[in-house]
N, C-alpha and C positions, 0 to 999 in steps of 0.2 A: 018615457024612460029617462030622457035627459034631465027633465025636471026632477024626477025622483032622485037621480044621482046628485044633482045640485043640492037638493035638500039634505041628503045624507052627509055630504061633505061640509055643508054649512053647519050642520049639527056637530060634526066631529071638530070642526075649527072652533066653535063656541066653547065646547067642553075643554079642548086643549088649551085655549086661551085662559080659561078660568083656573085650570090646574097649574098652568105655568106661573101663575102669581103666588102659588103656595111653595115656600122654600122646601128643598129636598129633605132636610132634616125633619121638618114638620110633617111631610108626607109619610116618612118612615114611622114617626112616632104615632100618627093617627091610624095607620094601617095596623101597627102592633097593638094599639089600644082596642081597636075594633075586634081583632081576632082573639085577644086575651079573654074576652067575655064568653067565648063559645064553649060549648060542652066538650068539643073535640080537643081544644087547647087544654082545658082543665084536666081532662082524663090523661092526656099525654104528660102534662106537667107533674101529675101525681106519680106516674110511673118513673119518670126521670129523676125527680126529687133532687134538683141541683143544689150544691152548696151556695150560701148567700153571695159569696164573692163572684160566682159565675152566673148568677141569675139573669143579669141584663143581657149578656152575650147569648145565653141559652134561649132566652125569650125570642131574640131576633132569629136565631137559627131554627127554632121550632116554627115560628110563623113562616119563615122561608120554606121549610119542608112542607107545611100544609098548602101553601100557595103553589109550590112546584107540582104537587100531586093533583091539585085542583085543575091546573093547566093541562096536565096530561089526560085527566078525565074529560075535559072540554074537547081536546083533540080527538079522543076516542069517539065521543058522541058525534062529532062532525063527520068522522070517517064512516060511521054507521049510516049517516043520512045521505051521503052522496059517494059516488065512486072516487077513487084516488085521483083519477084524471080530472074530474069535475072540480074537486077540491083544489088541486094545483092550479087549474085555470082561474078559479075565483081568487085565490091568493095572489097570483101574478098580476091580475087586473087591479086588485086593491093596492098592491105594492107600487105599481106604476102610477096610480093616481096620487098616492102619498108622496112619491118622488116629485111629481109635478107641483103638488101643494108646497113642498119644502122650498123649492126654488122660487115660488111666487110670493111667499110671506116675507115681510120685512122684520117682524118681531123675532129676536134671537131666541127668546124663551119658548115661543110657540113653535119655532122651527125645531128646537131640541125635542119637544114633546112629540111632534110628528115623526121625527127620526126614531125616537124610542118605539113608537107604534109600528113603524115600518120594519125596524130590526126585529121586533117580536114576531111579525108575520114572516120575515125571512127565516128565522129560526124554526118556525112552524113548517115552512116549506122544506127546509133542510131535514127536519125530522121525518117528514113524509117520504123523502127520497131514500131514507134508510129503513123505513118500516115495511120491508118486503119479506114476505114469508116464503120459504122454500117449499116446493111441492112435497107433500108427504110428511111435513113436519107441523106440529101444532103451533099456533101463534103464541109467542111468549107474551105475557102481560107486562107491558112497560110500567103500568101503574103499580102492580105488585112488586116488581123489581125496585122501583124507586122508593116505595114505602119501606121495604126491607133495608135498603141502603141508608136511607135517611135515619131510620130508627137505630141502625148500627152506629152511625156517626154521632148521633145525639147522645147515646149511652156511652160511647167511647170517650167523648169529649166532656160530658157534663154529668153523667149518671152517677147516682150513689152506688149502683151496681153496673158493671160492664156487661157488654153483650155476651150471652152464653147460649149454647145450643140445647135449650130445653123447651118442650112444647108449652109449658106453663110459665116460662121464664119472662123476664122483662123485655127481651128483644122481640120475641114473638108477639107478646101483648101490645107493645108499642107499635109494631108494624101493622097490626090489625086496626089500631086506633087511627093511625095516619092514613091507612087505606080507606077508612070510612065505614068499616063493617067489622065490629068486634066479634061476630060469629064466624068470620071467614077463617079458612085454614090456609096459612101461608108458609107452613113449616117446610114444605119441599123447596121453597125459594130460599129459606134460611140454609138448608142443607147444601144447596148448590151455589151459595153466595161466595163471591170473591170480590174484594174491593176494586173498583175501576181505577185505571191509571189516571193520574192528574192530566187535565187538558192544558195544552200550551198553544200559544199563538205567536206569530212573528210580528215584531214592531216595525215601524217605518225605517228604523236605523239598522234592521237586520238582527236584533236580539230576540231570543225566544224567552217569553215570560209566561208564568202560570196564569191561566184564565181564572179570574176571581168570580165569586157568585154575583149575579146582578143585583142591583137594589130592589127592594120589595115591590116598588111601584111598576117595575118593568115586567113583573110576572102577572099583573092583573089587567084584564081587558079594560079599555077606556071607559065603557059604560059603568062597570063595577067600580072602577077607581073614582069616577065622578060621584058615585053614591056615597063613598066612604070618606073622601078627603075634602077638606076645606069648609066643613059645616060646623066645626066646633069653634066656640068663642073663648 
């Protein structure tokens, strides 16, 4: 078992070292280029139909929305495979090992990548802590809620048409594309939708600042990121 763990962390270290050599701006550009070729992106882009002056920003926000929903799908799949307690235990174990690896490495860029991976797992752990269903109530679909919210924000910020409450409207259609199933019915989520309040965090000097969206590479598991980034010439 120890040997298996050593091999796992050696592999993580090798991938993190390679990715650390890729500048952040290039990572962002390569991730966007990768997802721009997908059918999901193309279908969503056609619905949004942004003005030319907003296309660069819209592209980033659309890729962000796709990645955010993919991450929630991954969380849901993991939850289905093991109990919440088992999942939490596994995450805590991985976080502890990443913390040990961070303090052991000398390379600043590698340490940053390990910190990114640990923080992603900590967010997953925090999400688990809130994903509790009250007895007698159906489980809300975090994925559907996220798809509806992201579709609303994309249309509000960049759409040729704003979000409107029509079953065949752009908001519902874009929500289904982002959800990953264009035959799905998400209209009840549109009807119950209310924009979430902005998240704030306290800085080291006591100020409260709005939490900004994370860079794209922080939403992607290390294995997937290793497949996408750093291979273009």
